[in-house]
N, C-alpha and C positions, 0 to 999 in steps of 0.2 A: 504494500500500500504506500502510495506517495503522499507524504505529509510535508507541508510547507510550514516554516517557523520564521517569525520575525518579531522585533521588539522595538520599543522606544528607548530613550536613555535610561529610564528607570528599570528596565528589564534586561539590560545587557549581561549583567553578572549571572543571572539565572538561566539565560538562554543556552549557554554552552552545557550546563549541567542537564538541562531538559533534553537537549539534542542527544547527549550520551545515553540518557535513560530511554528515550524512544528507540535508539539504535539497539539497546539491550532487549527491547521488546520485539525486535525483528522488523521495525519499520524502515522504509526508505525515506530518509529525512533530507530536506533541502532548506538551507538557511538563505532566505531572500536578501537579508542584510541591506535593506533600503537606506538606512542611515549611513552605511559605508559608501554609498554612491552619491548622496546629496544631502543637504540640510533640509530636514522635513520634521513635521510635528506628528503626533500620534494619529490624527485623522488620516493623514496620507499613508502611514504604515498600515493601519487597519483596512483602509479601502483597497490598497494595492493587493494585499493578501486575500481579502474576501472576494475581490473580482476574479482572481486567478482560480480560486476554489469554485466559484459559481460557473466559470467557463470550463470546468473539468480539467484544468491543467494539473491540479492536485486533487487527491481524493478527500483530504482533510487539511485543516490548518490550525496552527496554534499561534496566538498573539500574546505577547508578554508586556505588561506595563505596570504602572504603580498600583492602581487599584483594580484594574480589569474592567471597570465600568465604562470608561470612555471608548475603549477599543471595542467593547461588546456593542455599545450603542451604534458606533460607526459601522461595524461589520453587518449588523442587522438591517442597515439601510440598503444593502445590496440585495436585489431580488434573488430569491432562492437560497439565501444564507440564513442559517439558524444558529446564532452564537449564544453561548452561555458562559458564565464565569465558573472556572474550576479552581479549587483551592488546595487540592492535594494530589500527589502523584498516583495514589490509589484510585481516585476518581478519574483521573486522566487515563489510566490504564484500562479501566472499564469502558470509557468512552471510545478509545481507539479500537477496542475489540468489538464494539457493538455493531452487529451486522445490519441493522435496520437504518442506521443513520446515513443520510446522503447530503452532500453539500453542507457539511457542518464545520464549525469553527469552535475552538475552545480558547478562552481568554484567561490567562493566568495573571492574577493581580498580586 
C-alpha cells in the first residue's frame, strides 16, 4: 500500500519516527516533504497531500502538525477525502490495516 506522509514545522521531528514505524508495518511510504521544496504554511501541506490521495496517486496519507486540527480541516475540504485526527501509533496501525477505508487521511497532532 502506498502511503504519503508530510508535515508542517511542528511535525518534522515526529515525521521520521512515523515513517520508520509505517515501514515496520510493511507499508510503502513516500515523504512528500513540501517544506523542503518551498516556504509554505500548513494549509498548503494539507491540501497538497489530500489532493494526491483523492487523485489515487497514494492509497492513504498521513499529515503531521501541532494539533492535527488545522490539517484535518484543510484535508476534509478536498472532495472524496475523509480525514481524522489520530493520537496514537496503535490507532494508526488499525487505520492503515482497515480494508474498508478509501481515500483516507490520518492527521497526527
